[in-house]
N, C-alpha and C positions, 0 to 999 in steps of 0.2 A: 669974451674972444670965443666963438661957437666951434674952431677947429681945434679946441684942445682936447674934445671927445676922443675917448682912448679909440684907437684902430681907423681911426679917420683919416691919418698920414697916409697911408696905404692905398685910398682912395683917391688921394690927393697930387693932380699933376700942376706945380705951381705956375705952369705957363699957360695956364688954360685959365680963361674967366669961367666958361661955363663949366668946367667941372668943381671949381670952387663956389661956384652957388650953389650947383649939386649938393656939395659938400656940407655947406652950410645950411640948407634946407633939411638936409639928413639928418644934419646934427641937432638942429631944432626939433625936427619930428621925433627923434629919439628922446629929448629931453622932456618933452611934452609926455611921452608915452611909452617910457622904460621897458613893456614887452616887447615893443616892435625891433625886430633884428634891423643888424646894418643892411643887409640887402635889402630886405623889405623898404625900409627908409629910403635908399638910394633909387629902387625902381619908383617910387611914389615920387622922388622929388624931380627925376626925369622926365615923368610923364606930366609935371605940373610944365617945366620948362620948354616942352614940344615944341612950342607955339615958339620959341627964339630961336632965329635964326642961327645957324655958325656961319661966323665970316670967313673969306678966303684969308685970313692970315690964320684962323683956327685951323682951316683946312691943310694949310703949307705946313704948319705946325706939328700935324698928327703923322707925318711922314719923315721920319729920320732916316738916315743911310742903314742901319741895321735893324729897325725896327717900325712899326706902323701902328698908332695908336686907333682901338676900337673906337667910334664915336657913340655907341650905345652905351659902354659902363668904363672907358676910359682905360681900359689896361691895354697892355703892349704887348705884340705878337709879332713876331717874324713872317709869318703866313695868314692872312687873315679870313680867307676865303671861308677854309674849315670850320674856323672858330664861329663865326656869324650865322653859317648854316646850323650848326649844332645848337648854339646857345639862346639865339633869337630865331631859327627858321627862317631868315631871309637868303636872297640868292645876290649874287654881287649887283645887279642890276635893281632889285629893290631896294638893297643898302644905298645906292647911289641915289635913286628917286627917293629916298625918305630924308635923306640927309644934303640934296642938292649938290650932291659931287659930280666932275666932269668927266665925262665917260674913260678918260684915259687914267683915272685915279688908280692907283695901283695896289692890288691885295697882296703883294708879294714883299718884302723889302728890297730897296735897290741893290743892296751889297749882298744880298742872300741869292736874287735873282744872276748878278752878273758872276757870283762865283758857279753857282750850276750851270751858267751857260758856258763857261770856260770848260769846267766837267765834261760836259754834253760834246760840245767841238773836238775837246782831246779824244774823246770815245770814237770821234768817227761821227755820231749823230747830225744829221741836217745835211751832209753831203749827197750828190746824184749818182 
């Protein structure tokens, strides 16, 4: 089984078939070329699978109440906007277009957004 490669577990979200495909390709690439780093292998695997479309279920699964999954690398974040800009130089609109996401796709975890909204309302922001 390809997923026994040391370190691959950190990159795998077991709920995502796409991430599993990336992990399998990355592990196979590393087995074929031991000098290849994990990051390079994952990047190459994702580029190979770019033509694979993301399903509505995968989009839904990428948003949890307390975190959002970056579709570029599978990592989880509370706030995604700054991460995708810094790491991949993508604006939210570019990210949405690249992955075929709806216009209302969140870039902040819903629970965090509610928490910040409550804090803002308590401090009097948003009142006329």
